[in-house]
N, C-alpha and C positions, 0 to 999 in steps of 0.2 A: 543647263541647256543655255545655248548663246543665242539670245533674240536679237542682238545687234547685228548692223550690216559689217562686213568684214573690214571695212576702214575704220570702224570705231574699236576694234579689237584691243583691248589693253586700255581704252580710253573711256571707261565707265563715267568716271567724273566729269569729263568734258561733254559727253552725250548728255547727262542730267543737266548740267550747267547750260548748255543750249536750251534744252526745253524749258527749264525755269526762267530763264531770260525771256523766252518766247512767251510764255503764259503771262509775264508782267507787262507786256506791250500794251499801252492805253493810247498811245498816240501815234501820228506819222513820224515824229521825232524818234520816239522810243523804237519803232519798227526799223527805221534807217540805222540805228544804232545796233539793232539786233543782228539785222542782215550783214552789217559791216565788221561784225566782230568775229567770235568763234566761227561762226557758221560759213564765213569766206574760205576757211581752210578745206573745208568739206564740200561746199557748193560754190566755187569761184565764180563770181560773176560781176558784170559792171552796171546791169540794169535788169530790174524786175518789173514785168507789165503784168498786172492781174486783171482778167477780164471777165465780168460776171454776163453771162449769156443766157436769155430766155429761150428755152426750148420750143416755144409756141409763137414766137415771133422774131423779125429780125432786128432785134434790139441788143444793144450792149453798153454796159457799163465799164468803166475802167480806171485804174490808179497805176501811175508809174512811181517806182521808188529806185532812186539812184543818187549817188554821190558826185556824180559828174556834172559840172557846170552846164547849165542849158538844156538839161535832160528832164523835163518836167511834165506832168499831166496836162497842163494847159496848152501845151505846144503840138500836141498831136493833131494830124489831120483826120477828121471822123471818117471820111469816105474811105481813106486808105487803111484805117483802124479795123473798118468792117470788113475789107477784103482780107487783110491779115488774119482776123478772126476765123473767118470762114474756111480759109485754107488750113490753118493750124488745128481748129476745131473738129474739122472734117476728117482731118488724117488721125487725130486721137480716138475719135469714134470708130474709124475703120480698124485701128489696131486692136480694139477692144478695150480702151480707155486705160492703157499703160503708159508709163512715161516713155519718151522718145528724145532723141537727139537728132540734129540738123546741121548741116554745114550751110553757111551763107555764101561761100565762095561759089560761083558760078562754074568755075574749071572742077571744082570737086564733086560737081554733080554727075552722076553717072548714067542717070536715066530720067525720063520724064516723071517718074513717080518720086524723085528726091529732088526736084528742082528746087532752088532757093525761094522761098515766099516773097511776095511783094511787101517788102518793109518801107517804113516812113522814111523820111530823111533823118528823123532824129535818132534813128539806129545805125546811121551811117558809121562805119568803122568797126562794127560788130562782125565778127566770123562765124560764130557758132551760136546755137541756141538748144535750149532743153526744154522740153514741155511736158507739164503732167497736170491734171485737174481732179475736180471732186463734183460729182452729181448729186445734187439737191434734189430727191424725187417729190419731196413734200410740196415744194414751190414751183416744181418744174424749171428748174435753172441749174446750169452748169457754170463753175468757176474754174477757168484755165489760169495756170502760172507759168509764165514764159520767162526764163532766165537767159540773157544775152552776155556773151563774153567777146572780147576783143582777140583772144585765142583759143584755139581748138583744144579746149580743156575738158570738155564733157566726154566721158567714158563710161563703161559699165558700172564702175564704182560709184560715180555721181548719180546714175540713174537709180541705183539701189539706196542711196542716201536720200534723194529726193523722195522716193517712195515711202520710206521711213519717217522723215520729217513732215511730210505733206499736211497731216492732221494739224500739227502746231501751227504751220504757216498759215493753214486756212482760217484757225481760231483765231489767231492774231490779226489777221485781215478783217474778220467780222466783228470785232470789238471797237473799230476805229470807225468814227464818223466820215462818211466820203466827202473829198475835197469839192468844192464848188466848181463845176464844169466851166470851162472858159473855151468854148467851142469856136468863137470868134476871134480868140487870142492869135496873133501873130508874133513871129519871133522879132526881137529888137530891131528897130530900124536901121538903115545904113548910118544915117546921121549920129544916132545914138553910140553905134559900135565905132564910127571914126573918131568920136569925141573921147571913148574909152582909150583908143590908141593915143590921142593927143596928150590926155591928161593922166595916161599911165594907169587906169582903172583895171581891176582885175573883173573876168566874167562874172563871178558873183556880185560885184558892185553894178555892173550893167544890168542884170537882172533886176537888182532892186530898184534902182532909176527908172527901168521900163515899168515895173508895176506901180511906181509912185506917180509916174506920169498918166497913168491910167485911173489915178484916184484912190488907189487901195490903201488901206489902213495899214498901220504896222504889224497889227495882229493877223490882217488878212494875208499880207506879204509873208508873214512867218509860216504861215499854213500853207500858202501855195509853194513856197520853196522848202518847206521841211525844216526849217532852222528855228532857232529860238528867238522871240520877239525882242530879246535884249542883244541879240548879235548885231 
């Protein structure tokens, strides 16, 4: 009996390699490496947003995982994030808690029911998203996983892959200590960005300088940017 999604046909070794690496995740750095590895072939994405939602209150915890410079947990606007989670979570509930995809291009929206959700500036440039989640009935909490991509790459196959790999993704996230929330954090200032142009700094170097100016230690910066402290 073939229990794998059709996209994994003939790739049993790859499938189990993805699972093994997911089960070995112990840090945000591990998680980033896992999501940017073989998994990208089956679930191509630029950003993953994880939302933990209390079903009995208007509360949300979140993490952002991305290799893109400037796309970090601390740079999200909480008010817009709450609006985003309400829209996507509400639609997921309406559909019966099954994975779904959505275009973020206004011209591709055919009706009021599938209009693009209100996304944060941090997700600008993304054209599509894929949503699925897990309900934890014991603690009254839902966890929603949202994959963003800059291409229209999510099809029926990726929906099936997401459904198959979601338990391993959820387990990996639950092993990781949440990042310290930086609700008041702002994007690097105009003068810092101008300095980066004048001195030829990369966006990653600008990010590091930004957190240094806020008094963060090397280990704290490494945790926020999901990189090694030795980088």
